[in-house]
N, C-alpha and C positions, 0 to 999 in steps of 0.2 A: 293806786291800790287796786288789786283785783284778785279773784280766786279762779284757778284753772284746774280742771275743767269746771264749767258751770253752765247747765246743770251737771251734777255728778251722781255716781251710783253708790260709792262707798268711801272714796278718798278724793280730797281736793287739796290744793296748795294755795295758801294766801301769800301773795307777793306784795312787798312794799319797800320803799326806799327811805333812808334816814340821812340827814345832813351830818350827823355825828353819832357815835355810839350811845345807846340808851337802853334801859330796860323797857320792854313793851309788854303790855298785858293784851292777850288775845282771848276774847270772851264770845261765846255763842249763845244766842237766846232764841227761844221759840217765839211765835207771833203774839203770845199772851204776855211775853216779857219775862218768862221764867228762864233763869240761867241754866244752860244745859252742859256747858263745858268752859273751863278757863285754864290757861297756861300762861306763865310769864317766861319770856325769852330775853336773852342778852342780844339786842340788835347791834349790828355793826354799821359803820358808814357805808352807804351804797345800798345795793339790792339785798333784801332779806327774804327768806322763804320760811313759812310755818306750815307743816303738813297737818291735815285734819282728817281723822277717821270717824265716820258717822256711827260706827258701833251699832247700838240697838235703836237709834233714833228712827222715828217713822218718816215716811215720805212727807215732803212739804217744803215750805219756805222758811228759812232761818235767817236771822240777822246776826252779823258778827261785828264786833267793835274792837278796834285797835286803839289802845290808850298809852300815851307816853308823856310824862310830865303833865303839862296843862293842855295838851292837844289830844284830840280823838278823831277817829274816822269810823263811820258806820256803813257797812255794805250788806248786800243781800246775796244769799246763795240758795240754790234749789237742789234738794235731795230727791232723786227719782230713780227707783230701782227697777 
């Protein structure tokens, strides 16, 4: 799992792989733990990409979580304009 580019200025893409098709929740949090964004995607077997637009978020470090079934992964991304 990774997001590219990182750091990013406005847009980044989170890439992840799945062993089988599954619904995946992609959630972005600020460092206080407040949810800033969430989308659910229909993931396919193999490589998946989820684009993320920063919109009006301020510069800083954000955590993202990918959740599917009983599994989750948390990563870090840096917004720097």
